[in-house]
DSSP file (Angstrom, degrees, kcal/mol; ACC not computed):
  #  RESIDUE AA STRUCTURE BP1 BP2  ACC     N-H-->O    O-->H-N    N-H-->O    O-->H-N    TCO  KAPPA ALPHA  PHI   PSI    X-CA   Y-CA   Z-CA
    1    1 A M     >        0   0    0      0, 0.0     4,-2.2     0, 0.0     3,-0.3   0.000 360.0 360.0 360.0 -45.0   92.9  111.9   56.5
    2    2 A A  H  >  +     0   0    0      1,-0.2     4,-3.1     2,-0.2     5,-0.2   0.883 360.0  55.5 -59.9 -38.5   96.0  110.8   58.4
    3    3 A S  H  > S+     0   0    0      1,-0.2     4,-1.5     2,-0.2    -1,-0.2   0.891 109.9  45.4 -63.9 -37.3   98.1  113.7   57.2
    4    4 A S  H  > S+     0   0    0     -3,-0.3     4,-1.8     2,-0.2    -1,-0.2   0.901 111.0  53.2 -73.5 -32.6   95.7  116.2   58.5
    5    5 A A  H  X S+     0   0    0     -4,-2.2     4,-2.4     1,-0.2    -2,-0.2   0.932 110.8  48.3 -59.1 -46.5   95.3  114.3   61.8
    6    6 A L  H  X S+     0   0    0     -4,-3.1     4,-1.2     1,-0.2    -1,-0.2   0.820 106.7  56.0 -67.7 -26.6   99.1  114.4   62.1
    7    7 A Q  H  X S+     0   0    0     -4,-1.5     4,-0.5    -5,-0.2    -1,-0.2   0.883 109.1  46.8 -65.3 -40.8   99.1  118.1   61.4
    8    8 A L  H >< S+     0   0    0     -4,-1.8     3,-0.7     1,-0.2     6,-0.3   0.872 107.6  57.0 -64.8 -42.9   96.7  118.6   64.3
    9    9 A I  H 3< S+     0   0    0     -4,-2.4    -1,-0.2     1,-0.3    -2,-0.2   0.773 106.3  49.4 -62.8 -29.2   98.8  116.4   66.6
   10   10 A V  H 3< S+     0   0    0     -4,-1.2     2,-0.5    -3,-0.2    -1,-0.3   0.632  86.3 104.8 -88.6 -13.8  101.9  118.5   66.0
   11   11 A D    X<  -     0   0    0     -3,-0.7     3,-1.0    -4,-0.5    -3,-0.0  -0.526  59.6-157.8 -69.5 117.3   99.9  121.8   66.8
   12   12 A K  T 3  S+     0   0    0     -2,-0.5    34,-0.2     1,-0.2    -1,-0.2   0.574  86.0  59.4 -74.0  -7.0  100.9  122.8   70.2
   13   13 A T  T 3  S+     0   0    0     32,-0.1    -1,-0.2     2,-0.0    -2,-0.1   0.471  77.3 116.1-101.0  -1.5   97.7  124.9   70.8
   14   14 A V    <   -     0   0    0     -3,-1.0     2,-0.1    -6,-0.3    35,-0.1  -0.301  65.2-121.2 -65.3 152.2   95.2  122.0   70.3
   15   15 A T     >  -     0   0    0      1,-0.1     4,-2.3    34,-0.0     5,-0.2  -0.382  27.7-106.1 -79.7 171.0   93.0  121.0   73.2
   16   16 A E  H  > S+     0   0    0      2,-0.2     4,-1.9     1,-0.2     5,-0.2   0.824 122.6  53.9 -72.1 -24.9   93.2  117.5   74.6
   17   17 A T  H  > S+     0   0    0      2,-0.2     4,-2.7     1,-0.2     5,-0.2   0.949 109.4  46.9 -64.0 -48.4   89.8  116.8   73.0
   18   18 A Q  H  > S+     0   0    0      1,-0.2     4,-2.0     2,-0.2    -2,-0.2   0.912 113.5  51.2 -58.5 -42.3   91.0  117.9   69.5
   19   19 A L  H  X S+     0   0    0     -4,-2.3     4,-2.1     2,-0.2    -1,-0.2   0.876 110.3  46.4 -64.6 -39.2   94.2  115.8   70.1
   20   20 A V  H  X S+     0   0    0     -4,-1.9     4,-2.4     2,-0.2    -1,-0.2   0.876 111.0  52.7 -70.2 -38.2   92.3  112.7   71.0
   21   21 A Q  H  X S+     0   0    0     -4,-2.7     4,-1.1     2,-0.2    -2,-0.2   0.865 109.2  50.6 -67.1 -32.3   90.0  113.2   68.0
   22   22 A A  H >< S+     0   0    0     -4,-2.0     3,-1.1     2,-0.2     4,-0.3   0.966 109.8  49.8 -64.6 -53.1   93.1  113.5   65.7
   23   23 A I  H >< S+     0   0    0     -4,-2.1     3,-1.8     1,-0.3    -2,-0.2   0.880 106.2  55.9 -55.5 -41.2   94.5  110.3   67.1
   24   24 A K  H 3< S+     0   0    0     -4,-2.4    -1,-0.3     1,-0.3    -2,-0.2   0.791 102.9  57.5 -67.3 -25.1   91.2  108.5   66.6
   25   25 A Q  T << S+     0   0    0     -4,-1.1    -1,-0.3    -3,-1.1     2,-0.3   0.493  80.5 111.3 -76.0  -5.9   91.4  109.6   62.9
   26   26 A L    <   -     0   0    0     -3,-1.8     3,-0.1    -4,-0.3   -24,-0.0  -0.513  49.6-166.7 -69.5 132.6   94.8  107.9   62.4
   27   27 A G        -     0   0    0      1,-0.3     3,-0.1    -2,-0.3    -1,-0.1   0.129  50.7 -17.8 -91.8-145.4   94.6  104.9   60.1
   28   28 A P  S    S-     0   0    0      0, 0.0     2,-0.3     0, 0.0    -1,-0.3  -0.033  88.9 -80.8 -54.0 156.2   97.2  102.3   59.6
   29   29 A V        +     0   0    0      1,-0.2    -3,-0.0    -3,-0.1    32,-0.0  -0.494  65.6 143.3 -69.5 125.4  100.8  103.2   60.7
   30   30 A T        +     0   0    0     -2,-0.3    -1,-0.2    -3,-0.1     0, 0.0   0.438  48.6  86.3-124.8 -19.8  102.6  105.3   58.1
   31   31 A E  S    S-     0   0    0      1,-0.1     5,-0.0     2,-0.0     0, 0.0  -0.572  81.0-117.7 -89.3 148.7  104.6  107.6   60.3
   32   32 A P    >>  -     0   0    0      0, 0.0     3,-1.7     0, 0.0     4,-0.6  -0.424  29.5-109.0 -78.1 159.3  108.0  106.6   61.6
   33   33 A P  H >> S+     0   0    0      0, 0.0     4,-1.9     0, 0.0     3,-0.8   0.854 114.8  73.4 -57.6 -28.9  108.4  106.2   65.4
   34   34 A G  H 3> S+     0   0    0      1,-0.3     4,-2.1     2,-0.2     5,-0.2   0.743  83.6  66.6 -61.1 -22.0  110.5  109.3   65.3
   35   35 A F  H <> S+     0   0    0     -3,-1.7     4,-1.5     1,-0.2    -1,-0.3   0.960 109.5  36.3 -49.1 -55.6  107.4  111.3   64.8
   36   36 A W  H <X S+     0   0    0     -3,-0.8     4,-2.6    -4,-0.6    -2,-0.2   0.831 114.2  53.5 -72.6 -36.1  106.2  110.4   68.2
   37   37 A T  H  X S+     0   0    0     -4,-1.9     4,-2.1     2,-0.2    -1,-0.2   0.892 106.6  55.0 -73.4 -33.0  109.6  110.5   70.0
   38   38 A A  H  X S+     0   0    0     -4,-2.1     4,-1.2     2,-0.2    -1,-0.2   0.934 112.6  43.2 -59.2 -47.5  110.2  114.1   68.7
   39   39 A L  H  < S+     0   0    0     -4,-1.5     3,-0.5    -5,-0.2     6,-0.2   0.922 113.1  49.6 -67.7 -41.7  107.0  115.2   70.2
   40   40 A A  H  < S+     0   0    0     -4,-2.6    -1,-0.2     1,-0.2    -2,-0.2   0.857 113.1  50.1 -63.7 -33.6  107.5  113.3   73.5
   41   41 A E  H  < S+     0   0    0     -4,-2.1     2,-0.8    -5,-0.2    -1,-0.2   0.737  88.5  95.6 -74.8 -27.3  111.0  114.8   73.8
   42   42 A D    ><  -     0   0    0     -4,-1.2     3,-1.6    -3,-0.5     8,-0.1  -0.603  55.1-168.5 -83.8 109.8  109.9  118.3   73.1
   43   43 A E  T 3  S+     0   0    0     -2,-0.8    -1,-0.2     1,-0.3     4,-0.1   0.391  79.2  76.6 -76.5   1.1  109.4  120.1   76.5
   44   44 A T  T 3  S+     0   0    0      2,-0.1    -1,-0.3     3,-0.0     2,-0.2   0.643  85.3  77.3 -89.3  -9.9  107.5  123.1   74.7
   45   45 A Y  S <  S-     0   0    0     -3,-1.6   -33,-0.1    -6,-0.2   -32,-0.1  -0.637  99.6 -95.7 -88.2 155.8  104.5  120.8   74.4
   46   46 A S     >  -     0   0    0     -2,-0.2     4,-2.2   -34,-0.2     5,-0.2  -0.239  28.4-115.7 -60.7 159.6  102.3  120.2   77.5
   47   47 A R  H  > S+     0   0    0      1,-0.2     4,-2.7     2,-0.2     5,-0.1   0.911 119.4  51.7 -55.6 -45.5  102.9  117.2   79.7
   48   48 A L  H  > S+     0   0    0      2,-0.2     4,-2.1     1,-0.2    -1,-0.2   0.882 109.4  50.1 -60.3 -46.7   99.5  115.9   78.8
   49   49 A H  H  > S+     0   0    0      2,-0.2     4,-1.5     1,-0.2    -1,-0.2   0.947 112.2  48.3 -54.5 -55.2  100.3  116.4   75.0
   50   50 A R  H  X S+     0   0    0     -4,-2.2     4,-1.8     1,-0.2    -2,-0.2   0.883 108.4  54.2 -57.7 -43.7  103.6  114.5   75.4
   51   51 A R  H  X S+     0   0    0     -4,-2.7     4,-2.7     1,-0.2    -1,-0.2   0.922 107.2  49.7 -58.8 -46.4  102.0  111.6   77.4
   52   52 A H  H  X S+     0   0    0     -4,-2.1     4,-2.1     1,-0.2    -1,-0.2   0.849 109.6  52.3 -63.1 -31.1   99.5  111.1   74.7
   53   53 A C  H  X S+     0   0    0     -4,-1.5     4,-2.3     2,-0.2    -2,-0.2   0.862 109.7  49.0 -64.8 -37.9  102.4  111.0   72.2
   54   54 A V  H  X S+     0   0    0     -4,-1.8     4,-2.5     2,-0.2     5,-0.2   0.911 109.3  52.9 -67.6 -44.0  104.3  108.3   74.3
   55   55 A F  H  X S+     0   0    0     -4,-2.7     4,-2.7     1,-0.2    -2,-0.2   0.935 111.5  45.3 -64.2 -41.0  101.1  106.3   74.5
   56   56 A Q  H  X S+     0   0    0     -4,-2.1     4,-3.1     2,-0.2     5,-0.4   0.913 106.8  59.9 -67.7 -38.7  100.8  106.4   70.6
   57   57 A L  H  X S+     0   0    0     -4,-2.3     4,-2.0     1,-0.2     5,-0.4   0.957 114.1  36.5 -49.3 -53.8  104.5  105.5   70.2
   58   58 A F  H  X S+     0   0    0     -4,-2.5     4,-1.3     3,-0.2    -2,-0.2   0.905 119.8  47.8 -65.1 -42.7  103.9  102.3   72.1
   59   59 A A  H  < S+     0   0    0     -4,-2.7    -2,-0.2    -5,-0.2    -1,-0.2   0.821 121.7  33.6 -64.5 -33.4  100.5  101.6   70.7
   60   60 A R  H  < S+     0   0    0     -4,-3.1    -2,-0.2    -5,-0.2    -1,-0.2   0.715 131.9  22.4 -96.7 -28.9  101.5  102.2   67.1
   61   61 A H  H  < S+     0   0    0     -4,-2.0     2,-0.5    -5,-0.4    -3,-0.2   0.549 100.8  81.5-125.7  -9.2  105.2  101.0   66.9
   62   62 A V     <  +     0   0    0     -4,-1.3    95,-0.1    -5,-0.4    -1,-0.1  -0.889  57.0 176.6-110.6 126.0  105.8   98.5   69.7
   63   63 A R    >   -     0   0    0     -2,-0.5     3,-1.7    93,-0.1    91,-0.2  -0.911  37.4 -97.9-132.8 153.4  104.6   94.9   69.1
   64   64 A P  T 3  S+     0   0    0      0, 0.0    91,-0.2     0, 0.0     3,-0.1  -0.422 111.4  43.7 -66.5 147.6  104.7   91.6   71.0
   65   65 A G  T 3  S+     0   0    0     89,-3.0    90,-0.1     1,-0.4     2,-0.1  -0.010  86.2 119.7 103.0 -23.9  107.5   89.5   69.7
   66   66 A M    <   -     0   0    0     -3,-1.7    88,-3.5    88,-0.2    -1,-0.4  -0.375  61.7-126.2 -64.9 145.8  110.0   92.6   69.7
   67   67 A T  B  >  -A  153   0A   0     86,-0.2     4,-2.1    -3,-0.1    86,-0.2  -0.484  20.7-114.3 -84.4 166.6  113.1   92.3   71.8
   68   68 A L  H  > S+     0   0    0     84,-2.2     4,-2.6    81,-0.4    83,-0.1   0.849 118.9  59.7 -65.3 -31.2  113.9   95.0   74.3
   69   69 A T  H  > S+     0   0    0     81,-1.5     4,-1.6    83,-0.3    -1,-0.2   0.897 105.3  48.0 -61.8 -39.6  116.9   95.8   72.2
   70   70 A S  H  > S+     0   0    0     80,-0.2     4,-1.4     2,-0.2    -2,-0.2   0.903 109.3  53.7 -71.7 -37.5  114.6   96.6   69.3
   71   71 A L  H  X S+     0   0    0     -4,-2.1     4,-2.4     1,-0.2     3,-0.3   0.912 103.8  55.5 -66.2 -37.6  112.4   98.8   71.6
   72   72 A V  H  X S+     0   0    0     -4,-2.6     4,-2.4     1,-0.2    -1,-0.2   0.921 104.3  56.3 -57.7 -38.2  115.6  100.8   72.6
   73   73 A H  H  < S+     0   0    0     -4,-1.6    -1,-0.2     1,-0.2    -2,-0.2   0.849 110.7  43.8 -60.3 -34.0  116.1  101.4   68.9
   74   74 A I  H  < S+     0   0    0     -4,-1.4    -1,-0.2    -3,-0.3    -2,-0.2   0.809 120.4  37.3 -81.3 -33.3  112.7  102.9   68.8
   75   75 A L  H  < S-     0   0    0     -4,-2.4    -2,-0.2     1,-0.2    -3,-0.2   0.778  82.9-168.2 -90.9 -19.7  112.8  104.9   71.9
   76   76 A G     <  -     0   0    0     -4,-2.4    -1,-0.2    -5,-0.3    66,-0.1  -0.435  64.3 -28.4  60.5-143.3  116.4  106.1   71.8
   77   77 A K  S    S-     0   0    0     64,-0.1    -1,-0.2    -2,-0.1    64,-0.1  -0.736  77.9-145.7-100.0  80.9  117.4  107.7   75.0
   78   78 A P    >   -     0   0    0      0, 0.0     3,-0.9     0, 0.0    -2,-0.1  -0.226  18.9-168.1 -57.3 116.6  114.1  109.0   76.3
   79   79 A S  T 3  S+     0   0    0      1,-0.2   -38,-0.1    -2,-0.1   -39,-0.0   0.764  88.1  64.7 -73.0 -24.2  114.2  112.3   78.2
   80   80 A W  T 3  S+     0   0    0    -30,-0.0    32,-1.2    32,-0.0     2,-0.4   0.434  99.1  62.5 -78.7   2.1  110.6  111.7   79.3
   81   81 A L    <   -     0   0    0     -3,-0.9     2,-0.3    30,-0.1    30,-0.1  -0.990  63.2-172.9-129.9 132.9  111.7  108.7   81.3
   82   82 A S    >   -     0   0    0     -2,-0.4     3,-1.8    28,-0.3    28,-0.2  -0.793  41.2-104.4-120.0 166.6  114.1  108.4   84.3
   83   83 A E  G >  S+     0   0    0     -2,-0.3     3,-1.5     1,-0.3    54,-0.1   0.859 120.7  56.7 -55.5 -33.7  115.4  105.4   86.1
   84   84 A H  G 3  S+     0   0    0      1,-0.3    -1,-0.3     3,-0.0    26,-0.0   0.688  96.0  65.5 -71.6 -13.3  113.0  106.0   89.0
   85   85 A D  G <  S+     0   0    0     -3,-1.8    25,-2.8    24,-0.1     2,-0.5   0.382  87.6  83.3 -94.8   9.4  110.1  105.8   86.6
   86   86 A I  E <   +B  109   0B   0     -3,-1.5     2,-0.2    23,-0.2    23,-0.2  -0.953  55.5 159.2-116.3 123.3  110.7  102.1   85.8
   87   87 A T  E     -B  108   0B   0     21,-2.1    21,-2.4    -2,-0.5     2,-0.4  -0.711  33.9-126.3-126.8 179.4  109.4   99.6   88.1
   88   88 A V  E     -B  107   0B   0     19,-0.2     2,-0.3    -2,-0.2    19,-0.2  -0.999  30.6-112.9-127.6 132.7  108.6   95.9   88.1
   89   89 A V        +     0   0    0     17,-2.0    17,-0.3    -2,-0.4     3,-0.1  -0.481  46.7 159.6 -63.8 122.7  105.1   94.5   89.2
   90   90 A G        +     0   0    0      1,-0.5     2,-0.4    -2,-0.3    -1,-0.2   0.655  59.6  17.8-105.7 -91.9  105.7   92.6   92.4
   91   91 A D  S    S-     0   0    0      1,-0.0     2,-0.6     2,-0.0    -1,-0.5  -0.710  82.4-118.9 -88.4 137.1  102.7   92.1   94.4
   92   92 A L        +     0   0    0     -2,-0.4     3,-0.1     1,-0.2    -1,-0.0  -0.657  42.0 160.4 -79.6 116.5   99.4   92.5   92.8
   93   93 A G        -     0   0    0     -2,-0.6     2,-0.3     1,-0.2    -1,-0.2   0.320  66.2 -13.3-117.2   3.4   97.5   95.3   94.4
   94   94 A G  S    S-     0   0    0      0, 0.0    -1,-0.2     0, 0.0     2,-0.2  -0.962  95.6 -40.3-179.4-176.4   95.0   96.1   91.6
   95   95 A H        -     0   0    0     -2,-0.3    -2,-0.0    -3,-0.1     0, 0.0  -0.425  46.6-171.5 -63.2 129.8   94.2   95.6   88.0
   96   96 A I        -     0   0    0      2,-0.2     4,-0.1    -2,-0.2    64,-0.0  -0.959  26.9-128.2-120.7 150.4   97.0   95.6   85.5
   97   97 A P  S    S+     0   0    0      0, 0.0     2,-0.3     0, 0.0    60,-0.1   0.381  85.5  58.0 -79.9   7.1   96.4   95.5   81.7
   98   98 A V  S    S-     0   0    0     60,-0.1    -2,-0.2    58,-0.1     2,-0.1  -0.870  91.4 -92.6-130.6 168.1   98.7   92.6   80.9
   99   99 A G        -     0   0    0     -2,-0.3     2,-0.3    27,-0.0    57,-0.1  -0.412  34.7-139.6 -79.0 155.1   99.0   89.0   82.1
  100  100 A L        +     0   0    0     -2,-0.1     2,-0.3    -4,-0.1     5,-0.1  -0.811  25.4 166.7-110.2 152.3  101.2   88.0   85.1
  101  101 A S    >   -     0   0    0     -2,-0.3     3,-1.1     3,-0.2     5,-0.0  -0.909  42.0-124.8-162.8 144.7  103.2   84.9   85.2
  102  102 A D  T 3  S+     0   0    0     -2,-0.3    -1,-0.1     1,-0.3    -2,-0.0   0.780 111.7  53.1 -55.7 -28.9  106.1   83.6   87.4
  103  103 A D  T 3  S+     0   0    0     -3,-0.0    26,-0.6     2,-0.0    -1,-0.3   0.701 107.3  54.5 -84.3 -17.7  108.2   83.2   84.5
  104  104 A N  E <  S- C   0 128B   0     -3,-1.1     2,-0.4    24,-0.2    -3,-0.2  -0.537  70.7-126.9-112.2 176.2  107.9   86.7   83.1
  105  105 A T  E     - C   0 127B   0     22,-2.8    22,-3.0    -2,-0.2     2,-0.7  -0.950   6.1-150.7-120.6 142.8  108.4   90.2   84.1
  106  106 A V  E     - C   0 126B   0     -2,-0.4   -17,-2.0   -17,-0.3     2,-0.4  -0.961  15.6-162.7-116.0 114.6  106.0   93.2   83.9
  107  107 A L  E     -BC  88 125B   0     18,-3.1    18,-2.5    -2,-0.7     2,-0.5  -0.753   4.4-155.6 -88.0 141.5  108.0   96.3   83.5
  108  108 A V  E     -BC  87 124B   0    -21,-2.4   -21,-2.1    -2,-0.4     2,-0.6  -0.970   2.9-160.6-123.7 116.2  106.0   99.5   84.4
  109  109 A L  E     -BC  86 123B   0     14,-2.9    14,-2.5    -2,-0.5     2,-0.8  -0.894   9.4-150.0-103.2 113.9  107.0  102.9   82.8
  110  110 A D  E     - C   0 122B   0    -25,-2.8     2,-0.8    -2,-0.6   -28,-0.3  -0.712  22.0-143.6 -78.0 108.3  105.6  105.9   84.7
  111  111 A I        -     0   0    0     10,-2.7    10,-0.5    -2,-0.8   -30,-0.1  -0.645  66.4 -31.9 -85.6 113.2  105.3  108.4   81.8
  112  112 A L  S    S-     0   0    0    -32,-1.2    -1,-0.2    -2,-0.8   -61,-0.1   0.907  87.5-141.6  46.6  57.7  106.1  111.9   82.8
  113  113 A P        -     0   0    0      0, 0.0     7,-0.2     0, 0.0    -1,-0.1  -0.077   6.5-136.9 -59.0 143.6  104.7  111.5   86.4
  114  114 A G        -     0   0    0      5,-1.8    -2,-0.0     2,-0.3     0, 0.0  -0.201  27.4-103.0 -85.9-177.0  102.8  114.2   88.0
  115  115 A T  S    S+     0   0    0     -2,-0.1    -1,-0.1     1,-0.0     5,-0.1   0.706 102.9  61.8 -85.7 -17.6  103.3  115.2   91.6
  116  116 A A  S >  S-     0   0    0      3,-0.1     3,-1.9     1,-0.1    -2,-0.3  -0.899  86.1-123.4-111.7 140.6  100.2  113.5   93.0
  117  117 A P  T 3  S+     0   0    0      0, 0.0     3,-0.1     0, 0.0    -1,-0.1   0.702 107.5  58.5 -56.7 -22.9   99.7  109.6   92.8
  118  118 A P  T 3  S+     0   0    0      0, 0.0     2,-2.3     0, 0.0    -3,-0.0   0.812  90.6  77.5 -74.4 -21.4   96.5  109.7   90.9
  119  119 A D  S <  S+     0   0    0     -3,-1.9    -5,-1.8     2,-0.0     2,-0.4  -0.470  70.6 124.8 -85.4  67.5   98.2  111.6   88.1
  120  120 A R        -     0   0    0     -2,-2.3     2,-0.5    -7,-0.2    -8,-0.1  -0.991  41.5-168.3-128.3 133.9  100.0  108.7   86.5
  121  121 A W        -     0   0    0    -10,-0.5   -10,-2.7    -2,-0.4     2,-0.5  -0.984  23.3-167.9-113.6 131.2  100.0  107.3   83.0
  122  122 A L  E     -CD 110 160B   0     38,-4.7    38,-2.1    -2,-0.5     2,-0.5  -0.942  19.7-155.9-128.8 137.8  101.6  104.1   82.9
  123  123 A V  E     -CD 109 159B   0    -14,-2.5   -14,-2.9    -2,-0.5     2,-0.4  -0.969  16.7-155.9-107.6 124.6  102.9  101.8   80.2
  124  124 A Y  E     -CD 108 158B   0     34,-2.2    34,-1.7    -2,-0.5     2,-0.5  -0.827   8.0-170.4-100.7 133.9  103.1   98.1   81.0
  125  125 A L  E     -CD 107 157B   0    -18,-2.5   -18,-3.1    -2,-0.4     2,-0.6  -0.964  10.3-155.8-127.0 113.7  105.4   95.7   79.2
  126  126 A S  E     -CD 106 156B   0     30,-2.0    29,-3.6    -2,-0.5    30,-1.2  -0.815  22.8-171.6 -84.3 124.9  105.1   92.0   79.8
  127  127 A V  E     -CD 105 154B   0    -22,-3.0   -22,-2.8    -2,-0.6    27,-0.2  -0.957  26.6-113.3-128.9 129.0  108.5   90.6   79.0
  128  128 A R  E    S+C  104   0B   0     25,-2.6    25,-0.3    -2,-0.4   -24,-0.2  -0.462  83.1  12.1 -64.0 128.4  109.6   86.9   78.7
  129  129 A G  S    S-     0   0    0    -26,-0.6     2,-0.6    -2,-0.2    -2,-0.2  -0.349 104.4 -53.7 100.4 180.0  112.1   86.0   81.6
  130  130 A R        -     0   0    0    -26,-0.1     2,-0.4    -2,-0.1   -26,-0.1  -0.895  59.0-175.2 -98.9 112.7  113.2   87.6   84.7
  131  131 A I        -     0   0    0     -2,-0.6   -25,-0.1    -4,-0.1    -4,-0.0  -0.925  20.8-138.0-119.7 133.9  114.4   91.2   83.9
  132  132 A D     >  -     0   0    0     -2,-0.4     4,-2.0     1,-0.1     3,-0.2  -0.743  13.5-140.9 -84.7 131.5  116.0   93.7   86.4
  133  133 A P  H  > S+     0   0    0      0, 0.0     4,-2.3     0, 0.0    -1,-0.1   0.866 102.9  56.5 -64.7 -31.9  114.6   97.2   85.8
  134  134 A G  H  > S+     0   0    0      2,-0.2     4,-2.2     1,-0.2     5,-0.2   0.893 106.4  51.1 -66.2 -36.2  118.1   98.7   86.4
  135  135 A D  H  > S+     0   0    0      2,-0.2     4,-2.4     1,-0.2    -1,-0.2   0.909 109.0  50.7 -63.8 -45.0  119.4   96.5   83.6
  136  136 A F  H  X S+     0   0    0     -4,-2.0     4,-2.3     1,-0.2    -1,-0.2   0.888 107.4  52.5 -62.5 -37.8  116.7   97.8   81.4
  137  137 A W  H  X S+     0   0    0     -4,-2.3     4,-1.6     2,-0.2    -2,-0.2   0.926 108.2  51.4 -63.8 -42.1  117.5  101.3   82.2
  138  138 A R  H  X>S+     0   0    0     -4,-2.2     5,-2.1     1,-0.2     4,-0.5   0.889 108.7  51.7 -59.8 -39.8  121.3  100.7   81.3
  139  139 A L  H ><5S+     0   0    0     -4,-2.4     3,-1.5     1,-0.2    -1,-0.2   0.952 108.1  51.6 -64.5 -47.5  120.1   99.2   78.0
  140  140 A L  H 3<5S+     0   0    0     -4,-2.3    -1,-0.2     1,-0.3    -2,-0.2   0.779 109.7  51.8 -52.8 -34.2  118.0  102.5   77.4
  141  141 A Q  H 3<5S-     0   0    0     -4,-1.6    -1,-0.3    -3,-0.2    -2,-0.2   0.446 118.2-108.9 -83.7  -5.4  121.1  104.5   78.1
  142  142 A G  T <<5S+     0   0    0     -3,-1.5    -3,-0.2    -4,-0.5    -2,-0.1   0.524  76.8 129.7  88.6   4.4  123.3  102.7   75.7
  143  143 A A  S   <S-     0   0    0     -5,-2.1    -1,-0.3    -6,-0.2     2,-0.2  -0.315  70.8 -75.1 -85.8 173.9  125.3  101.0   78.4
  144  144 A E        -     0   0    0     -3,-0.1     2,-0.3    -2,-0.1    -1,-0.2  -0.424  55.4-179.2 -67.0 138.1  126.2   97.4   78.7
  145  145 A A        -     0   0    0     -2,-0.2    -9,-0.1    -7,-0.1   -10,-0.0  -0.928  37.1 -77.8-133.6 159.9  123.2   95.3   79.9
  146  146 A D     >  -     0   0    0     -2,-0.3     4,-2.1     1,-0.1     5,-0.1  -0.212  38.8-123.1 -55.6 146.9  122.7   91.5   80.6
  147  147 A R  H  > S+     0   0    0      1,-0.2     4,-2.1     2,-0.2     5,-0.2   0.872 113.0  57.4 -59.4 -45.9  122.3   89.4   77.6
  148  148 A N  H  > S+     0   0    0      2,-0.2     4,-0.7     1,-0.2    -1,-0.2   0.855 109.1  46.3 -62.6 -37.0  119.0   88.1   78.9
  149  149 A T  H >4 S+     0   0    0      1,-0.2     3,-0.8     2,-0.2   -81,-0.4   0.946 110.4  53.0 -72.2 -41.4  117.6   91.8   79.0
  150  150 A R  H 3< S+     0   0    0     -4,-2.1   -81,-1.5     1,-0.2   -80,-0.2   0.873 118.5  34.8 -58.3 -39.4  118.9   92.6   75.6
  151  151 A A  H 3< S+     0   0    0     -4,-2.1    -1,-0.2   -83,-0.1    -2,-0.2   0.410  84.9 129.4 -97.1  -0.7  117.2   89.5   74.1
  152  152 A A    <<  -     0   0    0     -3,-0.8   -84,-2.2    -4,-0.7     2,-0.4  -0.287  54.7-133.5 -62.3 146.3  114.0   89.5   76.3
  153  153 A V  B     -A   67   0A   0    -25,-0.3   -25,-2.6   -86,-0.2     2,-0.5  -0.774   9.8-125.1-101.4 134.3  110.9   89.4   74.1
  154  154 A I  E     -D  127   0B   0    -88,-3.5   -89,-3.0    -2,-0.4   -27,-0.3  -0.741  26.4-179.6 -83.8 130.6  107.9   91.7   74.8
  155  155 A L  E     +     0   0B   0    -29,-3.6     2,-0.3    -2,-0.5   -28,-0.2   0.768  63.4   0.6 -97.0 -40.3  104.8   89.5   75.2
  156  156 A E  E     -D  126   0B   0    -30,-1.2   -30,-2.0   -93,-0.1     2,-0.4  -0.985  54.1-149.0-150.3 155.0  102.2   92.3   75.8
  157  157 A V  E     +D  125   0B   0     -2,-0.3     2,-0.3   -32,-0.2   -32,-0.2  -0.998  23.0 176.7-125.9 133.5  101.8   96.0   76.0
  158  158 A G  E     -D  124   0B   0    -34,-1.7   -34,-2.2    -2,-0.4     2,-0.4  -0.860  14.3-149.7-135.0 163.6   99.2   97.6   78.2
  159  159 A F  E     -D  123   0B   0     -2,-0.3   -36,-0.2   -36,-0.2   -38,-0.0  -0.989  10.7-134.3-140.3 145.0   98.3  101.1   79.1
  160  160 A S  E    S+D  122   0B   0    -38,-2.1   -38,-4.7    -2,-0.4    -2,-0.0  -0.963  94.7  37.0-144.4 129.1   96.7  102.7   82.3
  161  161 A P  S    S-     0   0    0      0, 0.0    -1,-0.2     0, 0.0     3,-0.1   0.604 108.5-113.9 -67.5 158.8   94.6  104.7   82.1
  162  162 A P        -     0   0    0      0, 0.0    -2,-0.1     0, 0.0     2,-0.1  -0.330  38.4-108.5 -56.7 138.0   93.0  102.9   79.3
  163  163 A P        -     0   0    0      0, 0.0     2,-0.4     0, 0.0    -4,-0.1  -0.406  12.5-137.2 -67.4 149.2   93.3  105.1   76.1
  164  164 A D              0   0    0      1,-0.2  -140,-0.1    -2,-0.1     0, 0.0  -0.358 360.0 360.0-102.3  48.2   90.2  106.7   74.7
  165  165 A W              0   0    0     -2,-0.4    -1,-0.2  -142,-0.1     0, 0.0   0.356 360.0 360.0-138.0 360.0   91.1  106.0   71.1
């Protein structure tokens, strides 16, 4: 069943409904993270299709307990993310899908942002310790980053809007 679902997921002509149905059919993780990164990087897919793939990459391959360095090995140097798409939760102005603590940082990744504010797909990473988003960006680019950033442990992963799978 998973192989037929993966075949549908790589089909550039599927509708969003078909894509979500294929995602729902996926069982335990058998595919490598590179399956999702290749689709997310491929600009011949629609932005919506690529967003679903990024969410699946995080949902299926990023786990609490991983370090940010391990995350970077999974993501590579993502073309679907820019330095300006990485922020930190400061003041709470609404619901976020991960816990907040004064001792931790919540990094927010704006996935292939649209031009209008309501058109946002966000991945939230709650990370142990205080992390500078610029340092996380440098780590993603393969540049030297602060030791605390490299070793920071992911505590939670959250999504907005909440996925329908």
